[in-house]
C-alpha positions in Angstrom: 0.9 -12.0 14.1 0.9 -10.5 10.7 3.7 -12.9 9.8 6.5 -11.1 7.6 10.1 -11.5 7.8 13.0 -11.1 5.1 16.2 -12.4 6.9 19.9 -13.4 6.7 23.1 -14.0 8.6 24.8 -11.3 6.6 25.4 -8.3 9.0 23.6 -4.9 8.2 26.7 -2.8 7.7 27.4 -2.4 4.8 24.2 -1.9 3.2 23.8 0.7 6.0 27.1 2.2 5.5 26.5 2.8 1.8 23.1 4.5 2.2 24.7 6.7 4.8 27.8 7.4 2.8 25.9 8.1 -0.5 23.9 10.9 1.8 26.5 12.6 3.8 28.7 13.1 0.7 25.7 14.5 -0.8 25.1 16.8 1.7 29.0 17.7 2.3 29.1 18.7 -1.2 25.9 20.4 -1.2 27.5 23.0 1.1 29.6 25.2 -1.6 26.5 25.1 -4.0 23.5 27.6 -4.5 20.1 27.0 -3.5 17.9 26.0 -6.7 14.1 27.1 -6.8 12.3 24.1 -7.4 8.8 23.8 -8.4 6.0 22.7 -6.6 5.6 18.6 -7.3 2.0 17.7 -7.8 1.9 13.6 -8.8 4.6 11.7 -9.7 4.6 10.0 -13.2 7.0 7.6 -14.7 8.9 7.2 -11.2 10.0 10.8 -11.9 8.1 13.9 -11.0 5.5 14.6 -13.4 6.1 17.6 -15.6 2.4 19.3 -16.3 1.7 17.9 -19.3 2.6 14.3 -18.6 0.9 13.8 -14.9 -0.4 10.2 -15.4 -3.5 9.3 -16.5 -6.6 8.4 -14.0 -4.7 8.2 -10.4 -6.4 9.6 -7.2 -4.3 11.7 -5.0 -4.7 12.5 -1.0 -3.5 15.3 0.4 -1.7 16.0 3.5 -4.6 18.4 4.1 -7.0 15.8 3.1 -5.7 13.6 5.6 -5.8 16.0 8.4 -9.2 17.2 7.8 -10.6 13.5 7.9 -8.7 13.1 11.4 -7.3 9.3 10.3 -4.1 8.0 12.6 -2.4 5.8 9.9 -1.9 5.6 6.5 -3.9 2.4 5.5 -6.9 4.1 6.9 -6.1 6.9 5.0 -6.5 4.7 1.9 -9.8 3.1 2.6 -11.5 6.3 4.4 -10.2 8.9 1.6 -9.1 6.8 -1.0 -12.3 4.9 -1.4 -10.0 1.3 -1.0 -11.8 -1.5 0.4 -9.7 -3.2 3.5 -10.5 -6.6 5.2 -10.2 -6.4 9.6 -6.3 -7.3 10.3 -5.7 -10.4 12.3 -3.3 -9.1 15.0 -5.2 -6.3 16.3 -2.8 -3.3 14.2 -4.4 -1.2 12.2 -3.4 -2.4 9.0 -6.3 -4.1 7.2 -5.7 -6.2 4.2 -6.1 -3.3 1.6 -7.5 -5.0 -2.0 -7.3 -3.2 -5.0 -9.8 -4.7 -7.6 -11.0 -8.2 -5.9 -8.3 -10.4 -5.3 -9.0 -11.9 -2.3 -6.9 -13.5 0.2 -3.9 -12.5 -2.1 -4.7 -8.8 -2.3 -1.3 -7.9 -0.8 0.7 -10.0 -3.0 -1.7 -8.3 -6.2 -0.5 -4.8 -5.6 2.6 -3.0 -4.8 3.1 -0.2 -2.8 6.0 2.4 -2.5 7.7 4.8 0.0 9.4 7.4 -1.5 10.7 5.2 -4.5 11.3 2.1 -2.3 9.2 -0.8 -2.5 7.7 -2.2 0.8 6.1 -5.2 -0.4 7.2 -8.8 1.2 8.8 -11.8 -0.5 6.2 -13.7 1.7 2.2 -14.5 2.8 2.0 -11.0 4.5 0.6 -8.0 4.4 2.1 -4.2 3.7 2.6 -2.7 6.9 2.0 0.8 6.3 1.2 2.0 10.5 5.2 2.4 10.6 4.9 5.5 8.8 4.4 8.4 10.7 1.0 10.3 9.4 2.7 13.6 10.1 5.5 13.0 7.1 3.3 11.7 4.5 2.7 14.7 2.3 0.4 13.1 -0.3 -0.6 9.2 -1.4 -1.0 8.3 -4.8 -3.5 5.6 -6.0 -3.0 4.5 -9.6 -5.5 1.4 -10.3 -4.6 -1.0 -13.1 -1.6 -3.2 -14.2 1.5 -1.4 -13.7 4.2 -3.8 -13.8 6.4 -2.1 -16.4 7.3 0.4 -14.1 6.7 -1.4 -10.3 7.6 -4.8 -11.3 6.2 -8.2 -9.6 2.6 -8.2 -8.0 1.6 -4.7 -9.6 -1.8 -6.1 -11.4 -4.1 -4.5 -8.9 -2.2 -1.7 -9.2 0.3 0.4 -7.1 0.2 3.0 -4.2 2.3 5.4 -3.6 3.4 6.9 -0.7 5.5 10.3 -0.6 6.7 11.7 3.0 7.1 14.9 3.3 10.0 17.9 2.3 10.7 20.5 4.9 10.7 23.7 2.7 9.8 26.5 5.2 13.2 28.1 6.2 13.3 27.8 10.1 12.2 26.0 12.6 8.5 24.7 12.5 6.7 22.0 14.7 3.6 20.3 15.8 2.3 18.5 18.9 -0.8 16.1 18.6 -2.8 14.1 21.4 -5.8 11.8 21.0 -8.0 9.9 23.5 -10.8 8.1 22.9 -13.0 4.9 23.7 -11.6 1.5 24.6 -8.5 3.2 26.2 -6.8 4.9 22.5 -4.3 6.7 23.2 -2.4 8.9 19.9 0.8 11.1 20.9 3.0 12.8 18.0 5.3 15.5 17.8 7.0 16.2 14.7 9.5 18.9 14.0 10.9 20.6 10.8 13.8 22.7 10.5 15.4 24.5 7.0 18.3 26.6 7.1 20.0 28.0 3.8 19.7 24.8 1.2 19.6 22.1 4.1 16.3 20.7 5.5 15.6 17.9 8.4 12.4 16.6 9.6 11.8 14.4 12.7 8.3 12.6 13.7 7.7 10.7 16.7 4.8 9.0 17.9 3.2 6.4 20.4 -0.1 4.8 19.9 -2.0 2.2 21.8 -5.5 0.9 21.9 -7.3 -2.0 24.0 -9.5 -2.7 21.1 -12.8 -3.4 20.5 -12.4 -7.3 21.4 -11.2 -9.3 24.5 -7.0 -9.8 24.3 -6.7 -7.5 21.4 -3.9 -4.8 22.5 -2.0 -3.1 20.6 0.7 -0.7 21.3 3.2 0.7 18.6 6.1 4.0 19.3 7.7 4.7 15.2 10.6 7.4 14.8 11.5 9.0 11.6 14.7 11.4 10.8 15.1 13.0 7.7 17.3 15.3 6.2 18.1 16.8 2.5 19.6 19.2 0.8 19.2 21.4 -2.5 21.8 22.4 -4.6 22.2 23.4 -8.2 20.9 20.7 -10.6 19.2 18.8 -8.1 19.1 17.1 -4.8 20.1 14.6 -2.2 18.8 12.8 1.4 18.9 10.2 4.0 15.6 9.3 6.1 16.0 6.6 8.8 12.5 4.8 10.2 12.3 2.8 13.5 9.0 1.7 14.4 8.3 -1.2 17.4 4.5 -3.1 18.1 3.6 -5.1 20.7 0.1 -6.9 19.4 -2.5 -9.2 21.4 -4.0 -12.0 19.2 -8.0 -12.4 20.0 -7.7 -15.4 17.2 -11.1 -15.9 15.0 -15.0 -17.0 16.0 -17.5 -19.2 14.5 -20.5 -17.3 13.5 -22.3 -18.6 16.7 -19.7 -17.3 18.4 -19.9 -13.8 16.8 -23.6 -13.4 17.2 -23.4 -14.5 20.6 -20.3 -11.9 21.5 -18.5 -10.5 18.7 -15.8 -9.1 21.5 -14.8 -12.5 23.1 -11.6 -13.9 22.4 -10.9 -18.0 22.9 -7.0 -17.9 22.3 -6.2 -15.4 25.6 -2.6 -16.6 26.0 -1.9 -15.7 22.0 0.8 -12.8 21.3 3.1 -11.4 19.0 5.6 -8.4 18.1 7.1 -6.6 15.2 9.8 -4.4 14.9 10.9 -2.5 11.9 14.0 -0.4 10.9 14.6 1.2 7.7 17.2 3.3 6.0 17.3 5.1 2.2 19.0 7.4 0.4 18.2 9.2 -2.5 19.5 11.3 -4.8 18.4 13.3 -8.3 20.5 15.4 -10.8 19.5 17.5 -13.8 22.1 17.3 -16.6 21.1 19.5 -19.5 17.6 17.4 -20.3 18.2 14.2 -18.2 17.3 13.6 -15.0 19.0 11.3 -12.8 17.7 9.6 -10.3 18.0 6.5 -7.7 17.2 5.2 -4.1 19.3 3.0 -2.0 17.3 1.3 1.2 18.0 -1.2 3.3 15.2 -2.7 5.6 15.1 -4.9 8.8 12.3 -6.6 9.7 11.6 -9.0 13.2 8.1 -11.0 14.0 7.6 -13.1 16.9 4.3 -14.9 17.1 3.4 -16.7 20.9 0.3 -19.3 20.4 0.0 -20.8 23.8 -4.0 -21.1 23.8 -4.7 -24.3 23.1 -0.8 -25.7 22.0 2.5 -24.5 22.5 3.6 -22.5 19.2 6.8 -19.8 19.1 8.1 -18.6 16.3 10.4 -15.8 14.9 10.9 -14.3 11.3 14.0 -12.3 11.1 14.8 -10.4 7.4 15.9 -7.8 5.9 15.4 -6.4 2.4 18.3 -4.4 0.3 17.0 -2.1 -3.0 19.2 -0.2 -5.5 16.8 1.6 -8.2 18.8 4.1 -10.8 16.9 5.4 -13.7 16.9 8.2 -16.0 14.4 10.5 -17.8 14.9 12.4 -20.9 12.7 15.2 -21.8 12.5 16.7 -25.1 10.9 17.2 -28.7 10.5 15.0 -31.0 9.4 16.3 -34.8 7.8 19.2 -32.4 6.5 17.0 -29.9 6.8 16.6 -26.3 8.8 13.3 -25.4 9.8 11.7 -22.1 11.5 8.6 -22.3 12.3 7.1 -18.8 15.1 4.0 -18.3 15.8 2.4 -15.1 17.0 -0.7 -13.3 15.9 -2.2 -10.2 17.9 -4.8 -7.8 16.8 -6.1 -4.9 17.6 -8.6 -2.7 15.7 -10.5 0.6 16.5 -13.0 2.8 14.6 -14.6 5.8 15.6 -16.8 8.9 12.9 -19.0 10.5 13.0 -20.5 13.9 9.9 -22.4 15.4 8.7 -25.8 16.7 7.6 -26.7 13.0 9.7 -25.0 10.4 13.4 -23.8 9.9 12.6 -22.3 6.6 15.3 -20.1 5.8 15.0 -18.4 2.0 16.3 -15.7 0.1 15.3 -14.5 -3.7 17.4 -11.7 -5.3 15.5 -9.8 -8.6 17.1 -8.1 -11.1 14.5 -5.9 -14.0 15.6 -3.6 -16.2 12.2 -1.1 -17.9 12.0 1.6 -20.2 9.0 3.8 -21.0 8.2 6.1 -23.5 5.6 8.7 -23.6 4.7 11.5 -26.2 2.3 14.1 -26.4 1.7 14.3 -30.1 -1.3 16.9 -30.1 -0.7 19.5 -27.6 -4.4 21.0 -28.1 -6.3 18.1 -27.6 -3.7 16.6 -25.1 -3.1 13.7 -26.7 -0.9 11.1 -25.5 0.5 7.6 -26.4 2.9 5.7 -24.3 4.2 2.1 -24.2 6.9 0.3 -22.3 8.5 -3.1 -21.7 10.5 -4.9 -18.6 12.0 -7.7 -18.2 12.9 -9.5 -14.9 14.9 -12.8 -13.6 14.2 -14.0 -9.7 16.6 -16.3 -8.6 15.4 -18.3 -5.4 16.4 -20.4 -2.7 15.0 -22.4 0.4 15.6 -24.7 2.5 14.0 -26.7 5.7 15.5 -29.4 7.2 13.5 -29.6 10.3 10.3 -29.8 8.0 12.1 -32.6 5.7 12.1 -30.4 3.0 14.7 -30.9 0.6 17.2 -27.5 -0.7 16.1 -25.5 -3.5 17.4 -23.3 -6.1 15.4 -22.2 -8.9 15.3 -19.3 -11.2 12.3 -17.7 -13.5 12.2 -14.5 -15.8 9.0 -12.6 -16.8 8.1 -10.1 -18.7 5.6 -7.6 -18.9 4.6 -4.6 -21.4 2.5 -1.6 -22.0 0.9 0.7 -24.3 -1.7 3.3 -22.9 -3.4 6.7 -25.0 -5.1 9.5 -24.3 -7.4 12.2 -26.2 -9.2 15.5 -24.9 -12.2 15.4 -27.2 -14.0 18.2 -25.7 -12.6 21.0 -23.9 -13.7 19.0 -20.4 -13.8 15.6 -21.7 -11.0 13.4 -21.7 -11.2 9.3 -23.0 -8.3 6.9 -22.6 -7.4 3.4 -23.3 -4.3 1.0 -22.0 -3.2 -2.3 -22.6 -0.6 -4.7 -20.9 0.5 -7.6 -19.2 1.4 -8.1 -15.5 2.8 -10.5 -13.8 3.7 -12.0 -10.3 5.5 -15.0 -8.9 4.9 -17.2 -6.2 6.8 -16.3 -2.5 8.1 -17.9 -0.5 5.6 -19.0 1.7 3.5 -20.0 -1.3 6.3 -22.0 -2.4 6.7 -24.0 0.7 3.5 -25.1 0.6 2.4 -26.1 -2.8 0.6 -28.8 -4.3 3.1 -29.6 -7.4 6.6 -30.9 -7.4 8.5 -27.8 -9.0 8.1 -24.4 -7.8 4.7 -23.2 -8.9 4.4 -21.5 -11.9 4.3 -17.3 -12.7 1.0 -15.9 -12.7 0.5 -13.3 -15.7 -2.5 -11.3 -16.3 -3.5 -9.2 -19.3 -4.9 -6.5 -18.2 -7.1 -3.7 -20.5 -8.6 -1.0 -19.5 -10.7 1.7 -20.9 -11.6 5.3 -19.3 -13.0 8.9 -19.4 -12.5 11.7 -17.5 -15.5 14.8 -17.4 -15.0 18.2 -15.5 -12.4 20.2 -14.2 -10.9 21.1 -10.7 -14.2 21.6 -9.4 -15.8 19.2 -10.4 -15.0 15.9 -11.8 -15.6 12.4 -12.7 -13.7 9.6 -14.0 -14.9 6.6 -15.0 -13.1 3.0 -15.5 -14.3 -0.3 -17.2 -11.6 -2.6 -16.9 -10.5 -6.7 -17.3 -8.0 -9.1 -16.2 -7.6 -11.9 -18.1 -5.2 -14.5 -15.7 -3.4 -17.4 -16.0 -2.1 -19.5 -13.4 -3.1 -17.1 -10.6 -1.0 -18.1 -7.4 -3.8 -19.0 -4.6 -4.2 -21.5 -1.9 -7.2 -24.3 -2.8 -8.3 -25.8 0.1 -9.9 -28.6 -1.6 -6.7 -29.9 -2.6 -4.4 -32.6 -0.6 -7.3 -34.7 0.7 -8.9 -31.4 2.2 -5.7 -30.6 4.0 -5.1 -27.5 1.4 -2.4 -26.2 -0.8 -1.1 -23.4 -2.9 -1.4 -23.9 -6.4 -2.0 -22.7 -9.5 -5.6 -22.1 -10.8 -7.5 -22.8 -13.8 -7.6 -19.8 -15.5 -9.6 -16.7 -13.8 -10.9 -13.2 -14.4 -11.6 -9.8 -12.8 -13.8 -7.5 -14.7 -15.7 -4.5 -13.4 -15.9 -0.9 -13.5 -14.6 2.2 -10.7 -16.3 5.5 -10.9 -14.4 8.4 -9.1 -16.4 11.7 -8.6 -15.6 15.2 -6.7 -17.2 18.5 -6.5 -17.7 21.5 -5.3 -21.4 20.9 -4.5 -21.2 24.7 -2.5 -19.2 27.6 -1.4 -18.2 25.9 1.8 -18.7 22.6 1.0 -16.7 19.9 -0.9 -18.3 16.2 -1.4 -16.4 12.7 -2.9 -17.1 9.2 -3.9 -15.7 6.2 -5.4 -17.3 2.9 -6.8 -15.7 -0.2 -7.3 -17.8 -3.1 -9.6 -15.5 -6.2 -10.0 -17.0 -9.7 -11.2 -14.3 -12.3 -9.6 -14.8 -15.6 -11.5 -13.2 -18.5 -13.0 -13.3 -18.9 -16.6 -12.4 -22.6 -17.4 -11.6 -25.8 -15.8 -14.1 -27.8 -13.2 -14.5 -24.6 -11.3 -15.9 -22.3 -14.5 -18.5 -19.8 -13.6 -17.9 -19.9 -10.2 -17.0 -17.0 -8.1 -13.4 -16.7 -6.0 -13.8 -15.8 -2.3 -13.7 -13.0 -0.2 -14.5 -10.4 -2.8 -17.6 -7.9 -2.7 -19.0 -7.1 -5.9 -19.5 -3.5 -4.9 -17.5 -1.2 -2.6 -18.9 2.5 -2.5 -17.2 5.4 -0.3 -18.8 9.0 -0.3 -17.0 11.8 1.8 -18.1 15.5 2.4 -16.6 18.0 4.0 -17.6 21.7 5.1 -14.3 24.3 5.6 -16.3 27.7 5.7 -12.8 29.6 6.2 -13.6 30.5 10.1 -11.5 28.2 11.7 -14.1 25.4 11.6 -14.4 22.0 9.6 -16.2 19.3 9.4 -15.8 15.7 7.6 -17.8 12.6 7.8 -17.9 9.6 5.3 -19.6 6.3 4.6 -18.6 3.1 2.9 -20.8 0.6 2.2 -19.4 -3.1 1.3 -21.4 -5.6 -0.3 -21.8 -9.7 0.8 -18.9 -11.9 -0.3 -17.9 -15.7 -0.5 -16.4 -16.9 2.6 -12.8 -17.5 2.8 -13.1 -21.5 2.1 -16.0 -21.1 -0.4 -13.7 -22.3 -3.3 -16.5 -24.2 -4.8 -19.3 -22.2 -4.1 -21.0 -24.4 -1.8 -21.3 -22.4 1.5 -25.2 -21.8 1.7 -24.1 -18.7 3.6 -22.5 -15.4 2.9 -20.6 -12.3 3.9 -23.5 -10.2 4.7 -22.6 -6.4 3.5 -22.5 -3.9 5.8 -22.3 0.5 5.9 -20.0 2.4 8.4 -20.1 6.1 9.0 -17.2 7.9 10.6 -17.4 12.1 11.4 -15.0 14.7 12.4 -15.3 18.0 13.9 -12.6 20.1 14.6 -11.7 24.5 15.0 -9.0 26.0 15.3 -8.3 29.0 18.0 -4.9 30.5 17.1 -2.1 27.8 17.1 -4.7 25.4 18.7 -6.9 22.8 16.9 -9.5 21.3 18.9 -11.6 18.0 17.4 -14.2 15.5 18.2 -14.6 12.0 16.1 -16.2 9.2 16.0 -15.6 5.6 14.1 -18.7 3.1 13.3 -21.2 5.9 14.7 -24.3 3.9 14.1 -22.8 0.9 15.9 -22.7 -1.7 13.1 -21.9 -5.4 14.3 -20.0 -6.9 11.2 -16.9 -8.6 9.5 -15.0 -8.6 6.7 -12.5 -11.4 7.0 -13.5 -15.1 7.6 -11.6 -18.0 5.9 -14.3 -20.6 6.6 -18.2 -21.3 5.9 -19.5 -19.6 8.9 -16.3 -19.8 10.7 -13.1 -18.1 10.8 -14.2 -15.0 11.5 -12.4 -11.8 12.6 -15.1 -9.1 14.0 -14.4 -5.9 13.1 -14.5 -2.8 15.0 -17.7 -1.0 17.2 -18.3 2.6 17.8 -15.2 4.6 18.9 -15.0 8.7 19.8 -12.1 10.1 20.3 -11.2 13.6 21.0 -8.1 15.2 20.3 -5.8 18.5 20.4 -3.5 19.7 18.2 -0.8 22.6 18.6 1.3 24.3 15.7 4.0 26.7 15.9 
């Protein structure tokens, strides 16, 4: 099961009450105020909606139209198939693949930050961020910013930041949709969404039930999700509240050896293993403008309950109960300095995380409190050539507590602090050519699972990365090409080394490592009704010092190429097709590069055709249309393999009102 939890014995009533009171007071206070006329926001900049002249450099944006046209059913799939981000097969039958920005392999989830409406979703443990619990119909856009982002987003943002923004009900009156899909492997997806706006107050509701027997034996997955959002607009600002809940049940098919995979990739040797994940989130936000100053804040509370039952070869039952609270106030000033447009952002992030563990082998109760202060200033110094320069810094402190009486581990209470900085500049040297450079330092600290099983007496050192990136953007909205060359030089990278402790393995701080490579994004209107896009990532991940100097890091494909083409003739028809090719990579245990085999390269093709008939939309879609037998996740040399899905065909119907 995708292990993750944040827990504590304190009741959730207080943060829930604070969040509800925050939003309800804003709603009640708005009843006597006039409705404002907010401008349309396309991209989020320094944790505020961007002004047109200061939109973030090099961001990939996935819109609601992109998601619907591609026919993806969850946020994770949208990031992989449309955004071109590499993902490894999940371990628990869920659609939550392990996303990887810039080649961080097994620890990719710990080296990028995922935000939803300004709230951090990362867990303080070895677990992927669960995105399938976000109802896809609530998503307005997804922004992917590759490269170091610790100044604005804190620890773990070396690979980049993915921001998900949920939609806001804007059209007056009542609107909604009903969606139903069925496919092979008994796949089913039923969704309903509703939005209503009356004067300055809007609300949206989304419910969904998804499930599948999936490709492999003992890999059934079932999930229900619920989301309710309420917001109001008033003179100078807006405020709102969102409540989300999800319930997952998964069978756990386990791994195979290469021989077993070649014999039958659909088999499972763990027929009795299963698990569950329940999550509940409530978040409140407020934004208000006073003159040239924008004020904003999010207050959120998340609870997570994970159950894992391994009963095939032995009996092991585990429960992880956790919670996380976050408060993030910030301010932005936009004005003129010496006749130049200037944006200054300052903010605070305070996060409290707790977990309680109940299992046969561990009672690892843990907590972490982090507090950060940051600033970022951006100046537009040459409007004629869109010249911009930005600097920023962050200081963050961490207080960690850990105790595991059952495992015999002594109680620990440790503190750490880290600093991040960044400097960026861009300049439009020609009307259609913009050049930019970014430099900075990002960091991450070891999570509770990494510190719980380590090779050192003290907690692991913080990982730091010196980040450098050069880029160029050529073209306009009709045809655009962006190329980036990047390098991340890491010290004390936190990683699991299977060669330590006599071959038992342990988490440790590695000798210096480096990721460097090139990324290319291209999009173009290739004909009147046709549009194409492509994303290429080339990354080399190696040790640069120590006994492993020159050796490749594991589970990192050197090349990932994603391409899509869409056809929208404007007569109610649409078609969308995509291909992703992933290069070969080292097996997960091949730390010394001694394994003679590699995970083979593979390519997958998906497509969708839809036609609108009045308020109805009917569609047919297919995944892995060539029915390739392949795998993207393997933790041993020719073993520990989690096979990927075979071909799947689906039919769907949608009604909008």
